[in-house]
N, C-alpha and C positions, 0 to 999 in steps of 0.2 A: 696172736693178734696184737698183744701189747708191744711186741718187738717191731711189728710192722708199723703200728701207729707211732712208735717212738722215732722211727726214721723220718716221719713227716713232721714231728713236733720236737725235733732234737734241740732247738734253741727256744728262747723266750718269746719269739715273735712269729710263730707259725710259719716260718720260712720253709715252705714245702716245694721250693723250686728245684729243678734239676740243674746240674752244673752249666749246661748250655743256656738255660733261662737266666741264670744269675750273671752270665757274661755274654751279652748279645754279640760281642765281637767274634765269638767262636762260631756263630752261625753264618758269618760272611764267607762265601766260597771264593777260592782262588783257582787259577787254572795252571796246571803243570804243562810240561812240554808235550805230554800225551793227551792234553785236553781233558784230563780227568779232574773234576772238582775236588779240592781238598780244603781243609780248614786252615785259615791263615793264622800264623802265630801272632800273639799280641806284640805290638811294637812298644818301644820304650815310652813314646808319648801316650799310648793307650794305657800302659801300666801306670803312668803317673796320674792319668785321669781317673783310673780305677781306684788308686790310693786316695785321691781327693774325695771321690764319691764315698769311699768306705769311711773316711773320717767324718764326713757329713752325716752318714747313716748312724755312726756310733754316737755322734753328738745328739742327734734326734732321739735315738734309743735311750740315751742317758736321761733326757728330759721326759720321755715317755714313762720311764720307770718312776721318776720323781712325782709326776702328776698322778700316775696310777696309785702310788703309795699314799699321796695326799687324799685321793678319792676314797680309798679304804679307811683312812683315819677319820674322815668326815662322817662316816656311816654312824659311828657311835653318838656324836653330838646331834646328828639328825634325828636319831631315834629319841634322844632326850627332848628335843624341841617338839616332836610329834606327841610325846607323852604329856608334855606341858599343855599343848593345845587340847588334847583329849581331856585332861583334867579340867581345863577352863570350860569345856563344853559339857561338863557334868560327870565325866568318868565313863566307866564301862558297866554294862548291865545286859540282862537277857530276859528279865521277867516281862510278862505281858503288861502293856500299859506304859512301858518305858522304851518306846521305839527309838527315841533319840540316843539313848545310851547303847542300845543294840547296834545302832548305825555306827557308833564310834568304833566298834570292832572292825568294821569295814576299813576305816581310816588306819587303824593299827596294823591290820593284816596286810593291807596293800603297801604301806610304807615299809614294813618288815620284808615283804617279798622283794621290793625294789632294792633294799640294802643287800639282801642275799644275792640278787642278780648282779649287783656291782661286784661283790666278792668273787662270785663264780666267773664273771666275765674277765676279771683281771688275774685269775689263777695262773694262766700261762704267760702273763705279761710282766708281773712283778715277781722277780726271783728272790726267794729267801733261803736258797739252798746253796751249798758249795758248788762251784763250777768245775768239777772234776771232768777230765776228758775221757776217763775210762768208760767203756761201753756199758758195763754193769751199773756203774754209778749214774750214767745218763738215763738208762732205762728205769732205774729206781726213782730218780728225781721226776721223770716224766709220769710215772705211775702215781706218785704223791700228788702231783699237780692235777692229774686227771681226776683223782678222788676229790680234791679241793674244788674242782670245776663242776663235777657232776653232783656231788652231795648237796651243796647249797642250791643248785638249780632244782633238784627234786623237792627239797624242803620249801623253797619259794613257791613251787607249784601247789603244795599243800596249803600254804598261806593264802594263795590266790583263791582256792576253792573255799576256804573258810571265810574270806572276805566277801565273796559272792553270796554265801549262805547268810552272812550277817546283814547285808543290805536287803535281801529279799525278806528276811525275818522282820526287819524294821518296817518295810513298806507294807507288809501283809498283816500287820497287827491291828485287829478290829477295834481294840480298846482305845489305842492312840489315834486311830483313824487311818483308813486305807489310803495308800499313795500308789499312783501308777508306777509300774516297773518299766525300765528301758524306754524312757521318754526323752532323755537328754542326749546331746552329742557326746558327752562324756561316756554314757553307758553304751552307746552304739560303737564308738571306737574301742571301748573296753572289751566288748565281745570279740571284735576283730583281733585285738592283741592277745586275748586268751586263746583263740584258735591258733594263731601263729606260734604262741608260746608252747602249747602242748604238742603241736606238730614238731617243733624244734626239739622238744624234750624226747619224744618217742623216736623221732628219726635219728637223733644222736645216740640214744640208748641201743637201738636195734642195729646201728651201723658201726659205732666205735666201741660200744660196751660189750654187746653179746655177738654182734655180726651174724644175726639169724639169717641174713640173706646171702651169706658166704660170698661176699664181694671180693673181686680180685684187687691186688694192690693199686692198680691204676684207677679202678672204680672207687676205691676208698679215698684216693687222693682227690678225685673230682668231687666226691661227696663232702670231703673236708673243706674244700674251697667254697662250696655252696653253704655249708654250715657256718663257716667263719664270716661269710658275707651277710647271711641272714641274721646272725646274732646281734650285731650292732644296730640293725634296723629295728628289730624287736625291742631292744633296750631303749632306743630313742622313742619309739611309739609308746612304750610303757611310761616313760617320763612325761610325755605330752599328755597322756591320759590322766596321770596323777595331778598335773597342773590344772587340767580342766575340772577335775573333781574338786580340787581346792577352791577354784573359782565358784563352782556351783554351791559348795557349802558356805562360802562367804556371803553369797547372795541370800541364802536361807537365814543365816545368822543375822545379817544386816550390818554390813560394814560401812554403809553410807552415814553421813552426818549432815546436819543442816548448816548452811552458811548464809550470812546476811550480805556478803559482798563477793565480788569476783576474786577467786584465789587461784594461784598457779602452783602452789606447793602444798603438800599435805599438812594438815594440822594434827600432829601426832597426839596431842593431848585429847583430841576428840575421837580418835580412832579407837574402837573397842579393843581391849587387851587381847581377847581371843583372836581378833583379826591381825594384830601385830604378830602373834605367834604363828598364825597360818602364813602370813607374808614371809616370815623368817624361814619357815619350813620350805616354802616354794623356792626361795633364793638358794637354800642349801641343795635342793633337788637339782636346780639348774647348774650350780657349780659342780656337783658330783657328776652330772651327765656330761658336761663339757670336758672335765678332766678325764673321765673314763673313756669317752669316745676318742680323745686325743691319744690316750695311752694304747688304745686298741687299733688305731689306724696303721695301715701298712704303707709307709711312705715309699718303700723301695719295691 
């Protein structure tokens, strides 16, 4: 199974196309004297065009790797900013009567899950291994990348579950006061994202990890295309859900301030420090999302 998957993931950009798909000119039929269609050989002009396209693709791939690496490097400072925000909100807790601290576990776990999703999504995009052309080396590098893709995705799933448990624990604390569950747009979209996330996780594990369905190579290739198309969509939805959650929390904390005249620019000295931290976290989430989606996009 690993050998079959390695054929579809042999390079850093999920290029699972067949030779004819990578060169559309080979699909153009010509007619021989016997009126039998044959494939036309590429002309010199088409070869030159192909070389130019290849140069453009290599240039894009170069920048994709750079932005993918930058997205990964931003994960650590993002967790640092999230930790600062949680500290400003009172820290972490789980005891009855400290619902606000229990809720902070939701922030921590969901941010951690998103960072792990970033690392997992870029496992096949950012290469940190030698580019040997040998078949054994290629299969070994693919297997390492597969583990680096699957393992963070699984751990992120655990973090998502812990985050959901945290928010329900905080809302259902009778000492602190009961709060309705699943009332906001953030929570509704979050439920949808969770459903898509675990579908992607179990579908990927059962198809590419264990292959319990005993799919044929052509069926595996089709499943791979669906998997790689759905992944960025789930990643983007997760980012949007986090931003909505930050907005909800800022409304609860109270990031507004009183003004005595019309203003067009924020007065940073009046913005609560915790809100500045949450703003910074939101901007980092946006940057990481844009960089990651750019690195994951298949321009060719």
